[in-house]
Each structure stands twice: as structure tokens, then as C-alpha cells.
PAROMI-146523 format. One line per field, with one value per residue (C-alpha): residue number from 0; x, y, z. Coordinates in Angstrom, 1 decimal. Layout:
BEGIN
resi: NUM  ...
x: X  ...
y: Y  ...
z: Z  ...
***
This chain:
BEGIN
resi: 0  1  2  3  4  5  6  7  8  9  10  11  12  13  14  15  16  17  18  19  20  21  22  23  24  25  26  27  28  29  30  31  32  33  34  35  36  37  38  39  40  41  42  43  44  45  46  47  48  49  50  51  52  53  54  55  56  57  58  59  60  61  62  63  64  65  66  67  68  69  70  71  72  73  74  75  76  77  78  79  80  81  82  83  84  85  86  87  88  89  90  91  92  93  94  95  96  97  98  99  100  101  102  103  104  105  106  107  108  109  110  111  112  113  114  115  116  117  118  119  120  121  122  123  124  125  126  127  128  129  130  131  132  133  134  135  136  137  138  139  140  141  142  143  144  145  146  147  148  149  150  151  152  153  154  155  156  157  158  159  160  161  162  163  164  165  166  167  168  169  170  171  172  173  174  175  176  177  178  179  180  181  182  183  184  185  186  187  188  189  190  191  192  193  194  195  196  197  198  199  200  201  202  203  204  205  206  207  208  209  210  211  212  213  214  215  216  217  218  219  220  221  222  223  224  225  226  227  228  229  230  231  232  233  234  235  236  237  238  239  240  241  242  243  244  245  246  247  248  249  250  251  252  253  254  255  256  257  258  259  260  261  262  263  264  265  266  267  268  269  270  271  272  273  274  275  276  277  278  279  280  281  282  283  284  285  286  287  288  289  290  291  292  293  294  295  296  297  298  299  300  301  302  303  304  305  306  307  308  309  310  311  312  313  314  315  316  317  318  319  320  321  322  323  324  325  326  327  328  329  330  331  332  333  334  335  336  337  338  339  340  341  342  343  344  345  346  347  348  349  350  351  352  353  354  355  356  357  358  359  360  361  362  363  364  365  366  367  368  369  370  371  372  373  374  375  376  377  378  379  380  381  382  383  384  385  386  387  388  389  390  391  392  393  394  395  396  397  398  399  400  401  402  403  404  405  406  407  408  409  410  411  412  413  414  415  416  417  418  419  420  421  422  423  424  425  426  427  428  429  430  431  432  433  434  435  436  437  438  439  440  441  442  443  444
x: -21.7  -18.2  -16.1  -13.5  -11.9  -12.9  -10.4  -10.5  -10.3  -11.6  -10.1  -6.4  -3.2  -0.7  -1.6  -1.7  -2.7  -6.0  -7.9  -6.2  -6.5  -8.6  -10.9  -12.1  -12.2  -14.7  -16.6  -16.5  -17.1  -20.5  -21.7  -20.8  -22.9  -26.1  -25.9  -26.0  -29.1  -27.6  -28.8  -27.0  -23.3  -20.4  -17.1  -13.6  -10.1  -6.9  -3.3  -0.1  0.5  1.3  -1.5  -4.0  -5.4  -5.9  -7.8  -10.0  -11.0  -11.7  -14.1  -15.7  -16.4  -18.3  -19.9  -21.1  -22.3  -24.5  -26.2  -24.1  -22.3  -18.8  -16.5  -12.6  -12.3  -8.3  -5.5  -6.4  -6.5  -9.1  -11.0  -11.4  -13.5  -15.5  -16.0  -16.9  -19.9  -21.5  -24.2  -23.2  -26.2  -23.5  -24.9  -21.5  -17.6  -14.6  -11.0  -8.2  -5.4  -3.6  -2.9  0.3  1.5  4.2  3.6  3.2  0.0  -3.2  -6.9  -10.1  -12.5  -15.9  -18.1  -21.9  -24.0  -23.0  -19.6  -19.2  -17.4  -19.5  -20.3  -19.2  -22.8  -22.7  -19.4  -20.5  -23.6  -21.1  -19.0  -22.2  -22.8  -19.3  -19.7  -22.9  -21.2  -19.5  -16.1  -16.1  -13.7  -10.1  -10.0  -13.4  -12.2  -8.7  -9.8  -13.0  -13.2  -13.9  -15.2  -13.1  -14.5  -11.7  -12.1  -8.7  -9.2  -12.4  -11.3  -8.1  -10.6  -12.7  -9.9  -8.2  -10.8  -10.3  -7.7  -8.1  -6.6  -2.7  -2.8  0.6  2.5  6.0  5.9  8.1  6.6  8.4  5.6  6.1  3.7  4.7  5.0  1.5  -2.1  -1.4  1.6  -0.5  -3.3  -1.5  1.3  -1.3  -3.1  -0.4  1.5  -2.0  -2.4  1.0  3.5  7.2  6.6  9.7  8.6  9.9  8.3  6.6  8.0  5.7  6.6  4.3  6.7  7.8  5.0  5.6  9.2  11.2  8.8  5.8  4.0  5.4  9.1  9.2  13.2  13.5  10.9  12.7  15.9  14.9  12.7  16.0  18.1  15.7  14.5  10.9  8.2  6.7  6.5  3.8  3.6  1.0  0.6  0.0  -3.6  -3.5  -5.8  -3.4  -1.3  2.0  3.6  7.4  7.6  10.4  12.9  12.8  10.3  7.9  4.1  1.8  -2.1  -2.5  -0.4  -2.1  -5.7  -4.9  -3.7  -6.7  -9.2  -8.1  -7.7  -11.3  -12.3  -11.0  -12.8  -16.3  -16.0  -15.5  -18.9  -20.7  -17.1  -15.8  -13.1  -13.2  -10.3  -9.8  -8.4  -5.0  -4.6  -2.2  -4.1  -2.7  -4.9  -7.5  -6.0  -5.3  -8.7  -10.4  -8.1  -9.3  -13.1  -13.7  -14.3  -12.7  -14.7  -12.8  -14.0  -12.1  -9.3  -10.6  -11.3  -14.8  -15.3  -14.4  -16.8  -19.8  -18.7  -18.6  -22.3  -23.5  -21.9  -22.6  -18.9  -17.4  -13.8  -11.8  -9.3  -6.4  -3.0  -1.9  -2.8  -6.0  -8.1  -11.6  -13.3  -17.2  -17.9  -15.4  -15.6  -16.9  -13.6  -10.4  -8.1  -4.5  -4.5  -7.4  -5.7  -2.7  -4.4  -6.4  -3.0  -1.7  -5.1  -4.3  -0.9  -2.0  -4.5  -2.1  1.0  2.6  5.2  4.2  7.0  5.1  1.7  2.8  3.2  -0.3  -0.1  2.1  2.3  2.1  5.1  4.4  5.7  4.2  5.3  3.8  4.5  4.2  2.4  1.3  -2.5  -4.8  -5.4  -8.1  -6.7  -8.6  -6.8  -3.5  -3.5  -0.3  -0.8  -3.9  -2.3  0.2  -2.2  -4.4  -1.2  0.1  -3.5  -3.6  0.0  -0.8  -4.5  -5.4  -1.8  -1.7  -3.1  -2.7  -4.1  -3.5  -5.3  -4.7  -4.2  -6.9  -5.0  -1.7  -0.8  0.3  -0.2  -0.3  1.1  0.5  1.7  1.2  2.4  4.1  7.5  9.1  11.3  7.7  6.2  9.3  9.2  5.6  6.1  8.7  6.5  3.6  6.2  7.5  4.1  3.1  5.7  5.5  2.7  5.2  6.8  10.8  12.8
y: -10.9  -10.0  -9.8  -7.6  -9.2  -12.7  -14.7  -18.5  -19.6  -16.6  -13.1  -12.9  -10.2  -8.7  -7.5  -4.1  -3.4  -2.0  -5.2  -7.3  -5.0  -4.7  -1.9  -3.9  -7.4  -5.7  -4.5  -7.9  -9.9  -7.5  -7.9  -11.9  -11.8  -9.7  -12.3  -15.4  -13.9  -12.4  -15.0  -17.9  -18.7  -18.0  -20.1  -18.8  -20.6  -19.2  -20.3  -19.5  -15.9  -13.2  -11.2  -13.9  -13.0  -9.3  -10.1  -12.7  -10.2  -7.9  -10.2  -11.3  -7.8  -7.4  -10.7  -9.7  -6.0  -8.2  -10.1  -13.2  -14.6  -15.4  -18.1  -19.0  -22.3  -21.5  -22.6  -25.6  -26.4  -25.2  -28.5  -28.8  -25.3  -26.9  -30.4  -27.9  -26.2  -29.8  -30.1  -27.0  -24.9  -22.0  -19.8  -18.9  -20.2  -18.4  -18.9  -16.7  -17.7  -17.0  -21.0  -21.4  -17.8  -16.6  -14.8  -11.3  -12.2  -13.2  -13.7  -15.4  -17.9  -18.3  -21.5  -22.1  -23.7  -27.2  -26.8  -26.0  -22.9  -20.2  -20.0  -17.1  -15.9  -15.9  -14.0  -11.4  -10.6  -10.3  -8.0  -5.7  -5.2  -4.3  -1.1  -0.4  -0.6  2.5  2.1  0.4  1.7  0.1  0.4  -1.8  -4.2  -4.8  -4.9  -7.3  -10.2  -13.5  -16.2  -19.3  -22.7  -24.9  -27.7  -29.2  -32.2  -32.9  -33.0  -35.1  -37.8  -37.9  -38.1  -40.7  -43.0  -43.2  -46.2  -49.1  -48.4  -48.8  -49.3  -47.3  -49.3  -50.0  -47.2  -44.2  -41.3  -37.9  -34.9  -31.2  -29.3  -25.8  -24.0  -23.5  -24.6  -28.5  -28.3  -29.7  -31.8  -34.0  -35.1  -36.1  -38.2  -40.1  -40.6  -41.7  -44.5  -45.9  -44.3  -42.9  -39.5  -37.1  -33.5  -30.7  -27.1  -27.5  -24.5  -21.6  -18.2  -16.2  -15.0  -18.8  -20.3  -21.9  -20.4  -23.1  -25.9  -27.4  -28.8  -26.0  -26.7  -30.5  -31.1  -31.1  -33.8  -36.0  -35.6  -36.7  -39.7  -41.2  -40.3  -41.9  -44.6  -43.8  -45.7  -42.3  -38.5  -36.2  -32.2  -30.0  -26.4  -23.5  -23.9  -27.6  -28.6  -29.8  -33.1  -33.7  -37.1  -38.6  -42.1  -44.6  -43.7  -39.9  -39.7  -36.7  -37.4  -34.7  -34.4  -36.0  -39.3  -39.4  -39.2  -41.6  -44.4  -43.9  -43.9  -46.9  -48.6  -47.5  -48.6  -52.3  -52.4  -51.2  -48.2  -45.1  -43.3  -43.0  -44.4  -41.2  -39.0  -35.2  -33.2  -29.5  -28.8  -28.3  -31.7  -34.1  -36.2  -39.3  -39.0  -39.8  -42.5  -44.4  -43.9  -44.8  -48.0  -49.1  -48.4  -45.1  -41.9  -38.5  -35.2  -31.7  -28.5  -25.2  -24.7  -23.9  -26.8  -25.2  -25.8  -29.3  -29.7  -28.4  -30.8  -33.9  -32.8  -32.6  -35.9  -37.8  -38.1  -38.2  -37.9  -35.4  -32.6  -30.5  -31.4  -29.3  -31.9  -30.3  -33.5  -33.8  -37.0  -35.6  -38.6  -37.2  -33.6  -30.7  -29.4  -30.6  -32.1  -32.8  -35.2  -37.2  -37.5  -39.0  -41.4  -42.7  -43.5  -45.3  -47.3  -48.3  -49.3  -51.2  -53.2  -53.7  -54.4  -52.4  -49.3  -46.0  -46.1  -49.0  -47.5  -44.4  -45.8  -46.0  -42.8  -42.2  -38.6  -36.8  -34.7  -31.4  -27.7  -25.1  -21.7  -18.8  -15.6  -12.3  -9.7  -5.9  -6.3  -9.1  -7.9  -9.9  -12.6  -11.6  -8.0  -10.0  -10.8  -12.2  -14.5  -15.8  -16.6  -18.6  -20.3  -21.3  -22.2  -24.7  -26.1  -26.8  -28.6  -30.5  -31.8  -34.9  -35.5  -32.6  -29.3  -26.0  -24.0  -20.5  -18.6  -16.2  -17.0  -16.3  -15.8  -14.0  -11.6  -14.0  -15.6  -19.6  -21.4  -25.1  -27.1  -30.9  -32.8  -36.2  -35.2  -33.1  -31.2  -30.1  -28.9  -26.9  -25.5  -24.5  -23.0  -20.7  -19.9  -18.7  -16.8  -14.8  -14.0  -12.4  -9.4  -6.4  -7.7  -9.6  -8.3  -7.9  -9.8
z: -84.2  -84.4  -81.3  -80.0  -76.7  -77.0  -79.0  -79.7  -75.9  -73.8  -73.1  -73.1  -73.3  -71.4  -67.8  -67.4  -70.7  -72.1  -71.5  -68.8  -66.0  -62.8  -64.1  -67.1  -65.4  -63.1  -65.9  -67.8  -64.7  -64.3  -67.9  -67.6  -64.2  -66.1  -69.0  -66.6  -65.0  -61.8  -59.4  -57.6  -57.1  -59.4  -59.2  -59.8  -60.2  -61.4  -62.2  -60.4  -62.0  -60.0  -61.7  -60.9  -57.6  -58.1  -61.4  -59.8  -56.9  -59.7  -61.7  -59.0  -57.6  -61.0  -60.7  -57.3  -58.5  -61.2  -58.3  -58.2  -55.1  -56.2  -54.7  -55.1  -55.8  -55.4  -57.7  -59.9  -63.5  -66.0  -66.4  -62.5  -62.5  -65.5  -63.2  -60.6  -62.2  -62.7  -60.4  -58.3  -59.0  -60.0  -62.9  -64.1  -63.8  -64.5  -64.6  -64.6  -66.9  -70.2  -70.6  -72.2  -72.5  -70.6  -66.9  -68.3  -70.1  -68.5  -69.3  -68.4  -69.5  -69.0  -68.2  -68.4  -65.4  -67.3  -67.5  -71.2  -72.5  -74.1  -77.3  -79.9  -79.6  -75.9  -75.8  -78.1  -75.9  -72.8  -75.2  -76.1  -72.3  -71.2  -73.3  -71.3  -67.8  -66.1  -65.0  -61.5  -58.8  -59.0  -55.3  -54.9  -57.6  -56.0  -52.4  -53.0  -50.6  -52.4  -49.9  -50.3  -51.9  -52.2  -54.8  -55.5  -53.2  -54.8  -58.2  -57.1  -55.9  -59.1  -61.5  -59.4  -59.8  -63.6  -62.7  -60.2  -56.9  -56.9  -60.7  -61.0  -58.5  -60.0  -62.5  -62.7  -64.4  -65.1  -64.6  -65.7  -64.4  -66.0  -62.8  -63.2  -62.2  -62.1  -59.8  -56.6  -58.7  -60.8  -58.6  -56.0  -58.5  -59.8  -56.6  -55.1  -57.8  -56.5  -59.2  -58.3  -59.5  -60.8  -60.9  -63.2  -63.1  -59.8  -58.2  -59.3  -58.0  -59.8  -62.5  -64.2  -65.4  -68.8  -68.5  -70.5  -68.9  -69.6  -72.9  -75.1  -74.1  -73.6  -74.3  -70.5  -70.0  -72.6  -70.9  -67.5  -68.8  -70.4  -67.9  -64.9  -66.8  -66.6  -68.2  -69.7  -69.1  -68.8  -69.3  -69.1  -69.8  -67.2  -66.8  -67.4  -70.1  -72.4  -72.2  -74.1  -73.5  -73.9  -74.4  -72.5  -75.5  -75.0  -78.0  -77.6  -78.7  -79.8  -79.5  -82.8  -81.8  -78.6  -80.2  -83.0  -80.6  -78.1  -81.1  -82.6  -79.2  -79.0  -82.0  -81.7  -78.5  -80.2  -77.5  -79.7  -79.5  -83.2  -84.6  -84.7  -83.7  -83.8  -84.5  -85.9  -89.1  -87.9  -87.2  -89.7  -92.7  -91.0  -88.4  -90.9  -92.7  -89.5  -88.0  -91.4  -91.5  -88.2  -89.2  -87.8  -89.2  -88.7  -88.4  -88.6  -86.7  -86.5  -84.2  -80.4  -78.0  -77.8  -81.5  -81.2  -78.5  -80.5  -83.6  -80.7  -79.6  -83.3  -84.4  -81.2  -80.5  -76.9  -77.9  -79.6  -79.3  -80.9  -81.8  -79.3  -76.7  -75.7  -75.5  -74.6  -73.2  -72.6  -70.6  -67.9  -68.4  -70.7  -71.3  -72.2  -69.4  -69.5  -66.6  -68.1  -71.0  -69.7  -67.4  -70.6  -72.5  -69.5  -69.3  -72.9  -71.9  -69.1  -71.1  -74.1  -72.2  -74.8  -74.2  -75.3  -78.0  -79.7  -79.3  -81.2  -84.1  -84.8  -86.4  -89.8  -90.3  -93.6  -93.8  -92.6  -92.3  -90.2  -88.6  -86.9  -88.2  -86.0  -88.0  -87.2  -87.6  -88.6  -92.1  -93.8  -95.9  -98.9  -98.8  -99.5  -102.7  -103.1  -100.1  -101.6  -104.9  -103.4  -101.3  -104.6  -106.4  -103.9  -103.2  -107.2  -106.9  -103.8  -104.9  -102.9  -101.6  -99.1  -97.8  -97.1  -94.2  -93.5  -90.4  -87.9  -84.3  -82.0  -78.7  -80.4  -83.1  -85.4  -88.8  -88.7  -91.6  -92.5  -95.5  -95.8  -98.8  -100.1  -99.0  -96.5  -99.4  -101.0  -97.6  -96.7  -100.0  -100.1  -96.7  -97.8  -100.6  -98.3  -96.0  -99.0  -100.1  -96.9  -97.5  -95.7  -93.2  -91.2  -88.2  -89.0  -85.7
***
């Protein structure tokens, strides 16, 4: 079944628009509650956006209308909501967030009773239910009182146990929490383990989430690591399910580098489940080369962390993720967790005694060029003959030496283009050919 409102990671868009508003969230909450069975608690969290509270109340009013008992977990990262679901007896979980998007946007991600995100089919069933529900009063949605059920402290305590007590004494860490959901949790964990924590993006005001800070904007993190002599830098996105790192020399590591160093280390210790790392089609081909050279294998899913999780379950793997820094360690959490990812890398640094600047050399990336092109509409690629011809031509030229990936974003009106090849020049030239083939579909800036 096709989906209208749900993208690759929940529902997302501009607050006050036709979808991201209190009336729609109340209807969506009710439809989700009916799908979940209309019985038992429902756990809701949010990030720091100004629209978070009213949208949470609206979704909760809909859930209550379906017979569920909503509880407010407070401001906390998305993986904490997933963690709270496990063993809680809750029928449904929800996180009010637009992840790495700007403050003007918001959205919602739903979780099953086991903490996993919903499948495409389950989201389609909820969408079908939305159309059957009459408009809920905006007054009821915006004034609904949600009983508090704080969970941040329990999350902090659980994650802190990933490293021994005092493991980070003598460490100086720069932490960028994107003025978002991790402003309290991540600093508490690092400081509690003994680290000196220098913070960026830790003054949320409802309007500044992801604004020039966080995993999408690592320049400030890199500069502060160099200026302070820190051992590493850690950056999250607005809802804390991503992790981007900075080594002691100021070099920024993306998800591919983090996954590769962790997978190769685990292979050397015999601890990578099924000897398999799951990545998406977006990851660099160098990941495959490094993991295979270490005796493992790489499996690739569609873009989206829930597709990674689905393939992990199918392959018997417990580790996977995306090049964006969205990493999943299923033995610890059913969802991507940027804080857990950072701690797992630190664990390798401690075990090997090697700095991050050396560990990152595990991955040698294939030259890659990529760009996200704004588009007027998400027209099927099959209806864009010039673009499909350019893709076929490039693929024939590159052969086994590279690849071409063209897909629409699941959360924005953008066409994502990626070319990998034998040289930087070849990839850049290929990217320009794709851009030229898009023609009038692109939005002129």
C-alpha cells in the first residue's frame, strides 16, 4: 500500500502546514491508537522545538480518544523513547521531532511495543484509518493534559553502564547537542563517566535546534576540538539518533568511517554477529572492501534506519547503520542511538590505545560526489527519460569501478544524486551530467 503522509522516518513537514498541525496530529494519534488495539499506556517524548508541546498534547488527545493512556516522557532523545517501550507494557510509543530539520519543521515517529519502528505496511494501515476519523476539536487537542512519566534519568543510568565507572577520567570531550533532545542526557553520561565535557549547542530556546550546530554542521565542533586539545568531539542531531565524530586533529568522521572501524574491530575479536555489517545503498563502496578484507561481509538495505533494522533481523546481524551517522546496536537498543555509537567508539579507543585519527584509517573511501537537488515534485524517475538515459550511460562507463545512486528524499522535496568512481574528476563529471539531465524538474535557486 502506498503512503501519503509517512516518509522514510515518520511524518515530517512545516509546522502549521496541512499535516503538521494539532488537528491532524489528534486524528493521526487516534488512528494510531486504534491500530495499536486501543488498550494500555502510550509513551510520548519530544525534542526542544517550540511546536513540540502542543503537538504532543494533540497526539496524546487522539491516543486517549482511541482508549490508550498517554504518558509524557519529557524532552529526551528518540532512542530513549524506544528504550522506554521495552518491558513497559505500553502499546505504542511516539516521538515528536523533525530530527535534523530546522525548528520550523516538526513531525512524529511511532514505535511498536517492542521499541521498533513501524513497517511500511503498518504505517499504511494507520494512514487508511486517518481518513475515517472526523476532525477533532483543536481546543480539546491543545488543552489536553498528559500525565508526566519522566524517563531521562533511567536512560542516562542505562547507557552509562556501557563503560566501566570512571572510564573517561582524564578525557576532554567536546560535545555538540544541536540545541536539541540530548542537551541533558549526553552531557550527564560523559561527565558521569569522568570526562571533562566542553559543550556546544546546549542552550535550546525552541527556535535554535540544529541552527548552525549539531551533526549537520560539524565545523564548530572541529574548531573547538583543536582549540581545546580535546581527545575527540561528538555531535548529535536534534533528536539524538545520529552521531558524527571529530578526531583529535579536527578531522570529521561520518557514519561510514564509524561503522567500518567498529565492524573491523569486532571482526578481529570474533564478536561481529553473523560476521555481517548492514549498511544502506548510500554507503561508500570502501566499506565493503574494508569489511571483506577483515573476513566479514556487508549487506545493503534501502535508505532509512528501519530498513536497516529489518535487514539486520533477516541476516542475523546486530550492528548496522547509515552514512549519516544513524547507527543501530540491536543488543542495546532497537533504534539508532548517537550516544551509544560514541561510547562504542570510545570503547575501541580504550581497548586499542589508539587515537581516533589512526582508527579512522580503517576505511579508504572510493571517490564520491553527491548533491541534493530541490525539486518541484517527486516525479517518477521513469517519466524523466533524459535522467534515466544519463544514469544508464554512467553505469555502463563505470562498470565494477563505481556506481550511481539516484533517489528521492523521504523527508524533503529533494532528489539525491550520488556517483562513485575511480577518480574525483570522474565522479564530479558524472554528477554534473546527472544534474544537467534533471532539467526543468529542478527548483532554480
